[in-house]
Z-matrix of the N, CA and C atoms (Angstrom, degrees):
N
C 1 1.462
C 2 1.531 1 110.05
N 3 1.322 2 115.63 1 136.89
C 4 1.454 3 121.61 2 173.28
C 5 1.530 4 107.43 3 -117.01
N 6 1.330 5 115.81 4 125.10
C 7 1.464 6 121.53 5 177.14
C 8 1.519 7 107.59 6 -111.20
N 9 1.321 8 115.74 7 124.27
C 10 1.458 9 121.07 8 179.01
C 11 1.519 10 107.98 9 -110.33
N 12 1.327 11 116.10 10 123.04
C 13 1.457 12 121.35 11 177.31
C 14 1.522 13 108.87 12 -93.68
N 15 1.312 14 115.08 13 125.46
C 16 1.452 15 122.65 14 -170.88
C 17 1.519 16 108.11 15 -124.22
N 18 1.326 17 118.73 16 120.04
C 19 1.456 18 119.86 17 179.97
C 20 1.506 19 112.11 18 -177.37
N 21 1.319 20 115.66 19 157.43
C 22 1.454 21 122.21 20 -177.61
C 23 1.528 22 111.19 21 -72.61
N 24 1.344 23 117.49 22 166.43
C 25 1.464 24 120.03 23 174.01
C 26 1.526 25 110.76 24 -55.22
N 27 1.337 26 116.07 25 131.51
C 28 1.453 27 120.43 26 179.87
C 29 1.515 28 114.81 27 87.80
N 30 1.331 29 117.42 28 1.00
C 31 1.470 30 119.96 29 -177.82
C 32 1.525 31 112.66 30 -77.70
N 33 1.327 32 117.29 31 -15.03
C 34 1.463 33 120.33 32 178.30
C 35 1.511 34 114.62 33 98.82
N 36 1.334 35 117.88 34 20.22
C 37 1.467 36 120.79 35 -178.54
C 38 1.526 37 111.90 36 -58.38
N 39 1.338 38 116.47 37 -44.51
C 40 1.457 39 119.15 38 -177.21
C 41 1.516 40 112.31 39 -63.34
N 42 1.330 41 116.69 40 -45.88
C 43 1.466 42 121.17 41 179.35
C 44 1.517 43 110.74 42 -61.42
N 45 1.338 44 116.06 43 -47.70
C 46 1.463 45 119.43 44 -178.69
C 47 1.530 46 111.50 45 -68.84
N 48 1.327 47 116.58 46 -31.53
C 49 1.459 48 119.28 47 176.53
C 50 1.511 49 112.32 48 -64.28
N 51 1.350 50 116.41 49 -39.68
C 52 1.466 51 120.13 50 177.96
C 53 1.536 52 110.82 51 -65.54
N 54 1.339 53 116.67 52 -43.17
C 55 1.471 54 120.43 53 178.30
C 56 1.519 55 110.12 54 -62.94
N 57 1.315 56 115.68 55 -43.72
C 58 1.454 57 120.50 56 -178.74
C 59 1.530 58 111.24 57 -65.91
N 60 1.329 59 116.54 58 -35.17
C 61 1.456 60 119.77 59 177.06
C 62 1.517 61 111.73 60 -63.24
N 63 1.338 62 116.96 61 -41.09
C 64 1.470 63 120.13 62 177.20
C 65 1.525 64 110.79 63 -65.88
N 66 1.319 65 115.98 64 -38.10
C 67 1.466 66 119.92 65 -177.83
C 68 1.528 67 112.24 66 -68.76
N 69 1.331 68 116.06 67 -42.24
C 70 1.468 69 120.57 68 -173.57
C 71 1.518 70 113.65 69 -96.06
N 72 1.346 71 117.15 70 -23.85
C 73 1.457 72 119.84 71 -172.56
C 74 1.515 73 112.70 72 83.39
N 75 1.339 74 117.48 73 2.81
C 76 1.466 75 120.88 74 179.16
C 77 1.533 76 109.59 75 -85.10
N 78 1.334 77 118.01 76 144.74
C 79 1.467 78 119.48 77 175.43
C 80 1.522 79 111.08 78 -72.40
N 81 1.349 80 115.87 79 142.74
C 82 1.465 81 120.12 80 173.13
C 83 1.517 82 107.75 81 -91.34
N 84 1.312 83 116.14 82 126.28
C 85 1.454 84 121.80 83 -176.32
C 86 1.523 85 108.71 84 -112.53
N 87 1.322 86 115.76 85 112.67
C 88 1.458 87 122.28 86 178.14
C 89 1.521 88 108.33 87 -106.58
N 90 1.330 89 116.62 88 127.67
C 91 1.463 90 118.79 89 -179.21
C 92 1.527 91 110.72 90 -64.96
N 93 1.321 92 117.38 91 -32.48
C 94 1.463 93 119.58 92 176.01
C 95 1.513 94 111.54 93 -61.28
N 96 1.345 95 115.97 94 -44.61
C 97 1.465 96 120.56 95 177.80
C 98 1.526 97 110.91 96 -63.58
N 99 1.339 98 116.31 97 -40.71
C 100 1.468 99 120.18 98 179.92
C 101 1.520 100 110.99 99 -62.27
N 102 1.328 101 116.12 100 -42.76
C 103 1.465 102 119.81 101 -179.99
C 104 1.526 103 111.08 102 -63.79
N 105 1.327 104 115.92 103 -47.06
C 106 1.471 105 118.82 104 -178.67
C 107 1.530 106 110.86 105 -62.19
N 108 1.331 107 117.18 106 -40.86
C 109 1.466 108 120.41 107 -179.88
C 110 1.521 109 110.93 108 -66.28
N 111 1.327 110 116.66 109 -42.58
C 112 1.465 111 120.30 110 -178.83
C 113 1.528 112 110.89 111 -64.30
N 114 1.326 113 116.57 112 -39.34
C 115 1.466 114 120.15 113 178.11
C 116 1.523 115 109.78 114 -66.86
N 117 1.320 116 116.48 115 -44.37
C 118 1.473 117 120.74 116 -178.22
C 119 1.530 118 111.36 117 -64.07
N 120 1.331 119 116.88 118 -37.65
C 121 1.462 120 120.74 119 -177.78
C 122 1.522 121 112.98 120 -87.83
N 123 1.344 122 116.85 121 -1.56
C 124 1.469 123 121.98 122 176.11
C 125 1.526 124 111.79 123 59.59
N 126 1.323 125 117.01 124 39.33
C 127 1.460 126 119.98 125 176.14
C 128 1.527 127 108.77 126 -73.41
N 129 1.347 128 118.29 127 163.90
C 130 1.478 129 119.27 128 178.55
C 131 1.530 130 112.76 129 -55.53
N 132 1.338 131 117.23 130 -44.48
C 133 1.459 132 119.42 131 178.06
C 134 1.525 133 111.02 132 -68.40
N 135 1.318 134 116.46 133 -35.87
C 136 1.456 135 120.32 134 177.68
C 137 1.514 136 112.41 135 -63.48
N 138 1.319 137 117.25 136 -40.33
C 139 1.462 138 120.84 137 178.69
C 140 1.526 139 111.03 138 -65.58
N 141 1.331 140 116.25 139 -38.45
C 142 1.472 141 119.35 140 177.82
C 143 1.531 142 110.30 141 -67.18
N 144 1.330 143 116.42 142 -40.84
C 145 1.463 144 120.00 143 178.77
C 146 1.523 145 110.45 144 -64.22
N 147 1.332 146 116.62 145 -42.81
C 148 1.462 147 121.15 146 -178.92
C 149 1.525 148 110.76 147 -62.23
N 150 1.331 149 116.54 148 -40.76
C 151 1.460 150 120.31 149 179.85
C 152 1.526 151 110.89 150 -64.14
N 153 1.334 152 116.18 151 -40.53
C 154 1.462 153 119.88 152 179.04
C 155 1.525 154 110.94 153 -64.23
N 156 1.325 155 116.28 154 -45.05
C 157 1.463 156 120.18 155 -178.31
C 158 1.531 157 110.65 156 -67.11
N 159 1.327 158 117.59 157 -35.80
C 160 1.461 159 120.69 158 179.73
C 161 1.523 160 111.44 159 -65.23
N 162 1.328 161 116.63 160 -27.82
C 163 1.464 162 121.63 161 179.21
C 164 1.523 163 112.11 162 -92.04
N 165 1.328 164 116.13 163 3.90
C 166 1.452 165 120.01 164 179.14
C 167 1.504 166 114.36 165 78.24
N 168 1.334 167 117.23 166 14.68
C 169 1.464 168 121.08 167 179.35
C 170 1.523 169 110.63 168 -94.75
N 171 1.338 170 116.31 169 153.86
C 172 1.454 171 120.50 170 172.78
C 173 1.525 172 109.50 171 -69.18
N 174 1.312 173 116.24 172 146.03
C 175 1.461 174 120.09 173 174.61
C 176 1.527 175 107.86 174 -68.64
N 177 1.306 176 116.83 175 130.33
C 178 1.466 177 121.32 176 -172.36
C 179 1.525 178 112.11 177 -69.38
N 180 1.337 179 115.31 178 156.49
C 181 1.462 180 120.54 179 174.17
C 182 1.527 181 110.62 180 -55.64
N 183 1.330 182 116.15 181 -38.45
C 184 1.468 183 120.07 182 -177.97
C 185 1.531 184 111.34 183 -58.53
N 186 1.330 185 116.71 184 -43.41
C 187 1.470 186 120.70 185 -179.18
C 188 1.530 187 110.26 186 -68.56
N 189 1.347 188 116.60 187 -48.78
C 190 1.468 189 120.08 188 -179.06
C 191 1.521 190 110.51 189 -60.61
N 192 1.324 191 116.71 190 -44.66
C 193 1.471 192 120.03 191 179.61
C 194 1.515 193 111.02 192 -63.22
N 195 1.334 194 117.23 193 -36.39
C 196 1.461 195 120.01 194 177.73
C 197 1.520 196 111.55 195 -64.43
N 198 1.337 197 116.97 196 -41.69
C 199 1.459 198 120.62 197 177.86
C 200 1.524 199 111.00 198 -62.48
N 201 1.335 200 116.38 199 -44.12
C 202 1.466 201 120.16 200 179.80
C 203 1.521 202 110.36 201 -65.80
N 204 1.318 203 117.08 202 -42.17
C 205 1.472 204 120.80 203 -179.46
C 206 1.533 205 110.66 204 -59.28
N 207 1.316 206 116.30 205 -45.02
C 208 1.465 207 119.87 206 179.43
C 209 1.530 208 111.03 207 -64.67
N 210 1.328 209 116.49 208 -40.21
C 211 1.470 210 119.54 209 -175.25
C 212 1.516 211 111.68 210 -70.35
N 213 1.340 212 118.24 211 -43.01
C 214 1.466 213 118.96 212 -176.39
C 215 1.531 214 112.05 213 -75.18
N 216 1.339 215 115.81 214 -8.78
C 217 1.467 216 119.15 215 175.39
C 218 1.530 217 111.76 216 -83.90
N 219 1.345 218 117.29 217 -6.88
C 220 1.464 219 121.25 218 -178.46
C 221 1.526 220 110.93 219 -70.13
N 222 1.323 221 115.58 220 156.68
C 223 1.463 222 121.48 221 -174.83
C 224 1.526 223 112.78 222 -60.28
N 225 1.348 224 117.55 223 -34.88
C 226 1.463 225 118.93 224 -176.01
C 227 1.527 226 113.39 225 -73.98
N 228 1.345 227 116.60 226 -3.67
C 229 1.466 228 120.58 227 178.57
C 230 1.533 229 112.69 228 -100.87
N 231 1.323 230 117.16 229 3.24
C 232 1.463 231 118.82 230 -174.98
C 233 1.517 232 112.52 231 -61.90
N 234 1.345 233 116.88 232 -42.23
C 235 1.462 234 119.56 233 -178.79
C 236 1.524 235 111.75 234 -77.87
N 237 1.328 236 116.77 235 -30.95
C 238 1.452 237 120.97 236 -178.97
C 239 1.505 238 111.37 237 165.93
N 240 1.324 239 115.91 238 170.57
C 241 1.458 240 120.84 239 178.90
C 242 1.520 241 109.32 240 -157.94
N 243 1.329 242 114.70 241 162.44
C 244 1.462 243 122.74 242 -178.55
C 245 1.525 244 107.52 243 -117.89
N 246 1.322 245 116.79 244 124.57
C 247 1.458 246 121.01 245 179.28
C 248 1.524 247 110.39 246 -101.69
N 249 1.324 248 116.09 247 129.61
C 250 1.466 249 123.09 248 -179.75
C 251 1.529 250 107.22 249 -127.24
N 252 1.332 251 116.42 250 109.45
C 253 1.461 252 120.12 251 -179.61
C 254 1.512 253 114.36 252 97.60
N 255 1.293 254 117.13 253 3.53
C 256 1.469 255 122.29 254 177.77
C 257 1.532 256 107.87 255 -151.39
N 258 1.324 257 116.69 256 135.52
C 259 1.465 258 129.28 257 -2.14
C 260 1.518 259 112.33 258 -79.39
N 261 1.342 260 115.38 259 159.00
C 262 1.463 261 121.45 260 177.08
C 263 1.531 262 111.77 261 -110.25
N 264 1.311 263 116.49 262 -15.27
C 265 1.465 264 121.38 263 -178.41
C 266 1.516 265 109.05 264 -136.34
N 267 1.331 266 115.78 265 165.46
C 268 1.463 267 120.22 266 176.70
C 269 1.521 268 110.43 267 -63.27
N 270 1.327 269 117.08 268 -37.29
C 271 1.471 270 120.44 269 178.12
C 272 1.526 271 110.39 270 -58.95
N 273 1.337 272 116.95 271 -44.33
C 274 1.460 273 119.93 272 178.21
C 275 1.525 274 111.43 273 -67.22
N 276 1.327 275 117.46 274 -36.49
C 277 1.460 276 120.52 275 178.39
C 278 1.523 277 110.54 276 -63.58
N 279 1.312 278 116.40 277 -40.76
C 280 1.460 279 119.71 278 178.29
C 281 1.524 280 111.20 279 -67.73
N 282 1.337 281 116.65 280 -35.54
C 283 1.470 282 119.91 281 176.38
C 284 1.520 283 110.33 282 -65.27
N 285 1.330 284 116.99 283 -40.15
C 286 1.464 285 120.93 284 178.33
C 287 1.517 286 110.58 285 -62.51
N 288 1.321 287 116.45 286 -43.09
C 289 1.470 288 120.06 287 178.71
C 290 1.529 289 110.66 288 -62.13
N 291 1.330 290 116.83 289 -35.63
C 292 1.462 291 119.80 290 178.67
C 293 1.526 292 111.50 291 -69.93
N 294 1.348 293 116.66 292 -33.59
C 295 1.472 294 120.97 293 179.74
C 296 1.522 295 111.55 294 -68.97
N 297 1.334 296 115.96 295 -43.07
C 298 1.469 297 120.87 296 -166.99
C 299 1.530 298 109.08 297 -146.79
N 300 1.329 299 115.39 298 54.79
C 301 1.450 300 120.60 299 -169.56
C 302 1.513 301 115.80 300 -71.74
N 303 1.319 302 117.80 301 -24.16
C 304 1.460 303 119.53 302 -176.16
C 305 1.523 304 112.93 303 -79.09
N 306 1.305 305 117.96 304 -14.70
C 307 1.459 306 121.43 305 -175.65
C 308 1.532 307 110.68 306 -77.20
N 309 1.330 308 118.32 307 130.26
C 310 1.472 309 119.20 308 174.69
C 311 1.516 310 110.59 309 -64.00
N 312 1.322 311 116.69 310 147.96
C 313 1.450 312 120.17 311 -177.77
C 314 1.522 313 110.82 312 -138.96
N 315 1.319 314 114.24 313 157.33
C 316 1.450 315 121.76 314 173.42
C 317 1.523 316 107.68 315 -141.79
N 318 1.307 317 116.43 316 138.84
C 319 1.458 318 122.21 317 -178.16
C 320 1.524 319 108.59 318 -110.76
N 321 1.326 320 116.00 319 118.83
C 322 1.459 321 121.86 320 179.85
C 323 1.528 322 108.04 321 -96.75
N 324 1.319 323 116.35 322 112.17
C 325 1.461 324 121.27 323 178.55
C 326 1.512 325 110.54 324 -91.58
N 327 1.331 326 117.21 325 106.18
C 328 1.470 327 121.89 326 -179.76
C 329 1.527 328 106.73 327 -85.89
N 330 1.327 329 116.07 328 102.21
C 331 1.458 330 121.02 329 -168.61
C 332 1.532 331 111.74 330 -105.58
N 333 1.329 332 115.46 331 126.60
C 334 1.459 333 122.97 332 -178.15
C 335 1.525 334 108.37 333 -137.79
N 336 1.333 335 116.39 334 143.80
C 337 1.457 336 120.64 335 175.70
C 338 1.531 337 109.23 336 -59.28
N 339 1.330 338 118.26 337 134.59
C 340 1.473 339 120.29 338 -177.75
C 341 1.528 340 114.38 339 -54.39
N 342 1.331 341 118.44 340 -37.37
C 343 1.463 342 119.21 341 -178.96
C 344 1.531 343 112.00 342 -68.40
N 345 1.336 344 116.46 343 -29.27
C 346 1.463 345 119.71 344 174.56
C 347 1.531 346 109.23 345 -66.25
N 348 1.329 347 116.27 346 -39.72
C 349 1.459 348 120.15 347 178.66
C 350 1.527 349 111.06 348 -64.97
N 351 1.324 350 116.24 349 -39.37
C 352 1.471 351 119.80 350 177.58
C 353 1.525 352 109.69 351 -60.24
N 354 1.334 353 116.65 352 -44.68
C 355 1.467 354 120.39 353 179.72
C 356 1.520 355 111.29 354 -62.47
N 357 1.348 356 116.17 355 -43.13
C 358 1.463 357 119.89 356 -179.18
C 359 1.524 358 111.50 357 -61.87
N 360 1.336 359 115.97 358 -51.39
C 361 1.456 360 119.71 359 -173.16
C 362 1.523 361 112.31 360 -74.55
N 363 1.329 362 117.37 361 -38.69
C 364 1.467 363 118.64 362 -179.22
C 365 1.526 364 111.35 363 -71.47
N 366 1.336 365 117.08 364 -17.03
C 367 1.459 366 120.84 365 176.22
C 368 1.516 367 113.45 366 -90.83
N 369 1.326 368 117.32 367 0.94
C 370 1.464 369 120.43 368 -178.84
C 371 1.526 370 110.50 369 -78.04
N 372 1.331 371 115.64 370 137.23
C 373 1.456 372 122.03 371 174.93
C 374 1.524 373 107.98 372 -131.53
N 375 1.314 374 116.29 373 143.73
C 376 1.460 375 120.28 374 -177.45
C 377 1.521 376 109.72 375 -126.37
N 378 1.327 377 115.16 376 153.82
C 379 1.452 378 121.52 377 176.20
C 380 1.531 379 108.53 378 -92.94
N 381 1.321 380 118.49 379 118.76
C 382 1.463 381 119.53 380 -179.44
C 383 1.520 382 113.60 381 -69.74
N 384 1.329 383 116.25 382 -13.82
C 385 1.461 384 120.06 383 -177.88
C 386 1.532 385 112.21 384 -90.10
N 387 1.353 386 116.72 385 -56.16
C 388 1.470 387 119.49 386 -175.91
C 389 1.528 388 113.25 387 -107.18
N 390 1.341 389 117.23 388 -0.31
C 391 1.462 390 123.78 389 176.49
C 392 1.530 391 114.43 390 70.28
N 393 1.332 392 118.19 391 14.02
C 394 1.470 393 120.38 392 175.07
C 395 1.527 394 109.25 393 -63.82
N 396 1.336 395 115.70 394 147.88
C 397 1.466 396 121.26 395 -177.01
C 398 1.518 397 109.31 396 -119.27
N 399 1.324 398 116.38 397 135.61
C 400 1.465 399 122.61 398 179.36
C 401 1.528 400 108.77 399 -127.98
N 402 1.330 401 115.07 400 166.01
C 403 1.455 402 120.59 401 172.15
C 404 1.523 403 107.78 402 -134.26
N 405 1.318 404 116.96 403 130.99
C 406 1.463 405 120.74 404 -172.05
C 407 1.521 406 113.01 405 -62.74
N 408 1.342 407 117.32 406 -27.66
C 409 1.460 408 119.66 407 -179.67
C 410 1.521 409 112.72 408 -101.49
N 411 1.333 410 117.32 409 -40.75
C 412 1.469 411 120.02 410 -173.99
C 413 1.524 412 113.60 411 -92.26
N 414 1.329 413 117.80 412 -35.31
C 415 1.470 414 120.79 413 -175.88
C 416 1.530 415 109.49 414 -146.56
N 417 1.342 416 117.44 415 68.80
C 418 1.460 417 120.04 416 -176.01
C 419 1.525 418 111.71 417 -75.99
N 420 1.322 419 117.36 418 157.02
C 421 1.470 420 120.08 419 174.17
C 422 1.524 421 109.88 420 -70.31
N 423 1.328 422 116.99 421 160.75
C 424 1.466 423 121.10 422 179.23
C 425 1.519 424 111.12 423 -62.13
N 426 1.335 425 116.40 424 -39.29
C 427 1.463 426 121.15 425 176.15
C 428 1.523 427 108.42 426 -114.63
N 429 1.318 428 118.56 427 128.39
C 430 1.463 429 120.64 428 -177.21
C 431 1.519 430 112.84 429 -52.70
N 432 1.331 431 115.22 430 127.44
C 433 1.455 432 120.69 431 174.84
C 434 1.504 433 116.32 432 78.56
N 435 1.357 434 117.14 433 4.86
C 436 1.473 435 120.29 434 -175.80
C 437 1.525 436 110.18 435 -126.33
N 438 1.331 437 116.49 436 133.75
C 439 1.461 438 121.37 437 179.61
C 440 1.526 439 110.52 438 -67.35
N 441 1.326 440 116.56 439 131.24
C 442 1.463 441 121.26 440 177.78
C 443 1.522 442 111.55 441 -63.21
N 444 1.337 443 116.71 442 -34.65
C 445 1.456 444 119.94 443 -173.07
C 446 1.508 445 114.91 444 -78.99
N 447 1.338 446 116.50 445 -48.14
C 448 1.469 447 118.36 446 -172.56
C 449 1.518 448 113.71 447 -121.85
N 450 1.324 449 117.66 448 -5.52
C 451 1.457 450 119.96 449 176.06
C 452 1.514 451 115.43 450 82.67
N 453 1.346 452 117.58 451 4.61
C 454 1.461 453 119.85 452 179.38
C 455 1.526 454 110.32 453 -74.11
N 456 1.327 455 116.01 454 157.95
C 457 1.466 456 120.92 455 177.11
C 458 1.518 457 109.72 456 -73.37
N 459 1.320 458 116.74 457 130.68
C 460 1.460 459 121.86 458 179.83
C 461 1.524 460 110.75 459 -76.55
N 462 1.329 461 115.52 460 151.58
C 463 1.466 462 120.53 461 -179.83
C 464 1.524 463 109.46 462 -130.51
N 465 1.318 464 114.20 463 160.85
C 466 1.466 465 120.66 464 173.08
C 467 1.517 466 108.24 465 -103.14
N 468 1.332 467 116.38 466 129.36
C 469 1.460 468 119.62 467 176.74
C 470 1.529 469 109.25 468 -65.24
N 471 1.338 470 117.42 469 144.26
C 472 1.470 471 119.22 470 179.81
C 473 1.524 472 113.51 471 -55.68
N 474 1.343 473 116.96 472 -36.36
C 475 1.465 474 118.43 473 -177.68
C 476 1.521 475 112.62 474 -81.69
N 477 1.343 476 117.60 475 4.07
C 478 1.463 477 121.04 476 174.56
C 479 1.528 478 112.26 477 -99.97
N 480 1.312 479 118.60 478 -0.45
C 481 1.466 480 120.86 479 175.10
C 482 1.530 481 108.59 480 -62.38
N 483 1.328 482 117.02 481 144.22
C 484 1.468 483 121.51 482 -170.26
C 485 1.521 484 112.75 483 -54.52
N 486 1.334 485 118.12 484 -46.82
C 487 1.467 486 119.42 485 -177.22
C 488 1.526 487 111.68 486 -68.29
N 489 1.326 488 116.14 487 -35.06
C 490 1.467 489 119.50 488 176.99
C 491 1.531 490 109.78 489 -67.02
N 492 1.330 491 116.88 490 -40.60
C 493 1.465 492 121.03 491 178.15
C 494 1.522 493 110.52 492 -60.81
N 495 1.333 494 116.92 493 -43.77
C 496 1.469 495 120.13 494 179.39
C 497 1.524 496 110.83 495 -60.06
N 498 1.317 497 116.29 496 -39.71
C 499 1.464 498 120.03 497 178.44
C 500 1.521 499 110.92 498 -66.26
N 501 1.327 500 116.68 499 -44.14
C 502 1.468 501 120.48 500 179.20
C 503 1.529 502 110.91 501 -59.41
N 504 1.324 503 116.17 502 -43.69
C 505 1.455 504 120.05 503 -178.09
C 506 1.525 505 110.64 504 -68.69
N 507 1.333 506 117.21 505 -39.76
C 508 1.467 507 120.32 506 178.46
C 509 1.523 508 110.91 507 -61.98
N 510 1.328 509 116.06 508 -42.44
C 511 1.471 510 119.95 509 178.04
C 512 1.527 511 110.12 510 -63.58
N 513 1.326 512 116.14 511 -43.99
C 514 1.464 513 120.28 512 179.45
C 515 1.528 514 110.69 513 -59.02
N 516 1.327 515 116.65 514 -49.18
C 517 1.463 516 120.31 515 -177.18
C 518 1.527 517 110.98 516 -62.38
N 519 1.327 518 116.30 517 -40.18
C 520 1.458 519 119.97 518 -179.32
C 521 1.532 520 111.98 519 -68.05
N 522 1.318 521 115.69 520 -43.93
C 523 1.463 522 119.00 521 -172.93
C 524 1.522 523 113.00 522 -80.79
N 525 1.333 524 117.79 523 -25.37
C 526 1.460 525 118.93 524 -175.99
C 527 1.522 526 113.57 525 -99.25
N 528 1.332 527 118.23 526 -6.37
C 529 1.467 528 119.70 527 178.37
C 530 1.528 529 111.95 528 -55.66
N 531 1.336 530 119.74 529 -44.00
C 532 1.469 531 119.03 530 177.96
C 533 1.528 532 112.69 531 -62.24
N 534 1.336 533 116.99 532 -32.90
C 535 1.464 534 120.13 533 179.92
C 536 1.524 535 110.54 534 -68.53
N 537 1.336 536 116.65 535 -40.79
C 538 1.463 537 120.02 536 177.25
C 539 1.528 538 109.90 537 -61.20
N 540 1.318 539 116.75 538 -43.54
C 541 1.467 540 120.60 539 178.30
C 542 1.530 541 111.26 540 -63.04
N 543 1.328 542 116.04 541 -37.53
C 544 1.473 543 121.38 542 178.49
C 545 1.526 544 110.62 543 -58.98
N 546 1.335 545 116.68 544 -47.05
C 547 1.464 546 119.85 545 -178.61
C 548 1.527 547 111.91 546 -74.51
N 549 1.325 548 117.18 547 -28.93
C 550 1.462 549 118.83 548 174.82
C 551 1.523 550 110.37 549 -65.53
N 552 1.319 551 116.69 550 -39.66
C 553 1.471 552 119.66 551 177.85
C 554 1.522 553 111.28 552 -64.20
N 555 1.332 554 116.58 553 -29.23
C 556 1.465 555 120.16 554 177.48
C 557 1.532 556 111.93 555 -82.95
N 558 1.344 557 116.05 556 -3.91
C 559 1.477 558 122.81 557 178.95
C 560 1.519 559 112.71 558 62.27
N 561 1.343 560 116.77 559 34.57
C 562 1.463 561 120.09 560 178.51
C 563 1.531 562 112.13 561 -119.46
N 564 1.330 563 117.60 562 0.52
C 565 1.465 564 120.80 563 -178.48
C 566 1.517 565 110.46 564 -85.35
N 567 1.351 566 116.21 565 127.89
C 568 1.459 567 121.33 566 -179.69
C 569 1.532 568 108.84 567 -128.31
N 570 1.343 569 118.58 568 109.49
C 571 1.467 570 120.38 569 179.44
C 572 1.514 571 112.19 570 -75.89
N 573 1.331 572 115.70 571 144.72
C 574 1.459 573 122.58 572 176.15
C 575 1.531 574 107.66 573 -129.53
N 576 1.316 575 117.04 574 127.33
C 577 1.465 576 122.17 575 178.21
C 578 1.530 577 108.59 576 -73.19
N 579 1.333 578 116.63 577 119.46
C 580 1.464 579 120.49 578 -174.48
C 581 1.520 580 112.70 579 -105.45
N 582 1.340 581 117.27 580 32.72
C 583 1.462 582 119.67 581 178.92
C 584 1.527 583 112.84 582 -85.88
N 585 1.341 584 118.03 583 -11.06
C 586 1.455 585 120.97 584 -176.54
C 587 1.513 586 113.03 585 -86.09
N 588 1.341 587 114.45 586 -165.25
C 589 1.458 588 120.61 587 176.47
C 590 1.528 589 109.90 588 -74.95
N 591 1.323 590 115.65 589 170.73
C 592 1.466 591 120.26 590 178.46
C 593 1.526 592 110.06 591 -58.44
N 594 1.335 593 117.14 592 -44.30
C 595 1.468 594 120.55 593 -179.22
C 596 1.523 595 111.38 594 -66.04
N 597 1.328 596 117.36 595 -38.94
C 598 1.468 597 120.06 596 179.78
C 599 1.525 598 110.98 597 -65.80
N 600 1.307 599 116.55 598 -40.38
C 601 1.467 600 119.92 599 178.43
C 602 1.528 601 110.28 600 -67.00
N 603 1.342 602 116.60 601 -40.42
C 604 1.467 603 120.25 602 177.96
C 605 1.521 604 111.11 603 -60.99
N 606 1.342 605 117.34 604 -40.48
C 607 1.469 606 120.22 605 178.54
C 608 1.522 607 111.03 606 -66.50
N 609 1.344 608 116.46 607 -37.75
C 610 1.466 609 119.84 608 178.63
C 611 1.525 610 110.66 609 -64.32
N 612 1.319 611 117.10 610 -40.13
C 613 1.462 612 120.78 611 178.03
C 614 1.530 613 110.27 612 -66.36
N 615 1.331 614 116.27 613 -43.31
C 616 1.464 615 120.03 614 178.28
C 617 1.522 616 110.81 615 -60.38
N 618 1.319 617 116.90 616 -38.32
C 619 1.457 618 121.00 617 179.65
C 620 1.525 619 111.35 618 -64.96
N 621 1.327 620 116.13 619 -38.29
C 622 1.460 621 120.30 620 177.24
C 623 1.521 622 110.62 621 -64.21
N 624 1.338 623 116.20 622 -42.32
C 625 1.465 624 120.27 623 -175.49
C 626 1.525 625 112.63 624 -74.76
N 627 1.324 626 115.38 625 -41.87
C 628 1.463 627 118.95 626 -177.41
C 629 1.523 628 109.40 627 -160.69
N 630 1.326 629 118.58 628 99.88
C 631 1.466 630 120.64 629 -177.96
C 632 1.530 631 113.24 630 -55.03
N 633 1.332 632 118.65 631 -27.61
C 634 1.466 633 121.70 632 -175.85
C 635 1.521 634 111.72 633 -72.58
N 636 1.356 635 117.66 634 -22.69
C 637 1.462 636 119.48 635 -176.33
C 638 1.527 637 112.21 636 -112.95
N 639 1.312 638 117.86 637 9.14
C 640 1.462 639 121.35 638 -174.24
C 641 1.519 640 112.44 639 -60.19
N 642 1.321 641 118.04 640 -30.64
C 643 1.452 642 119.79 641 -178.00
C 644 1.510 643 114.58 642 -89.75
N 645 1.318 644 117.75 643 -0.25
C 646 1.451 645 121.48 644 -177.55
C 647 1.528 646 110.76 645 -77.81
N 648 1.295 647 116.83 646 133.77
C 649 1.472 648 121.06 647 179.64
C 650 1.517 649 110.01 648 -86.03
N 651 1.354 650 117.79 649 130.25
C 652 1.460 651 119.58 650 178.27
C 653 1.520 652 111.59 651 -60.01
N 654 1.338 653 116.53 652 147.55
C 655 1.465 654 121.68 653 178.42
C 656 1.514 655 110.16 654 -70.07
């Protein structure tokens, strides 16, 4: 089984991917994590990715697809895997099908109103010292502007500013609409309303995947 998590920035793909990984035993594969690891380990693909990023270029589909191809060939992916952040385009989706076309797949669309996403992301604050993450509305620090763990002053990432978030979401919606249509035509796209709590969204995803296990709590 291949599970693809599909959602805009701030929709909660990473959180739900971790929960889903515990529930299914499948590894969660994030292309961002793959890129960072490849660069850190100085692999051939990592060196090519690093060179592209150093020149201000986007990492090519060829490099990203190569990283995914190598990762899904690993032993822990034999039973299944969860993709987070890939594919992003129809071209990448077709490449994935060519890599591992016989495997059944399901695409979980984590759908949230764009203005809710703006509120979530623009309210995010991070600790530059210990990297702890807070949210002003959902998970605020005990003292405003101060990290609970180390006492450092919290900051807002530049790409979390409200207008920047709106631009990111608009680009995402524009560029991924064809991909959503692609998976709908394959009859594997399943939307999930992500307005609830983390646990409620996790139960909704579990219900989509297997109604018989929807009430089971992950280990």
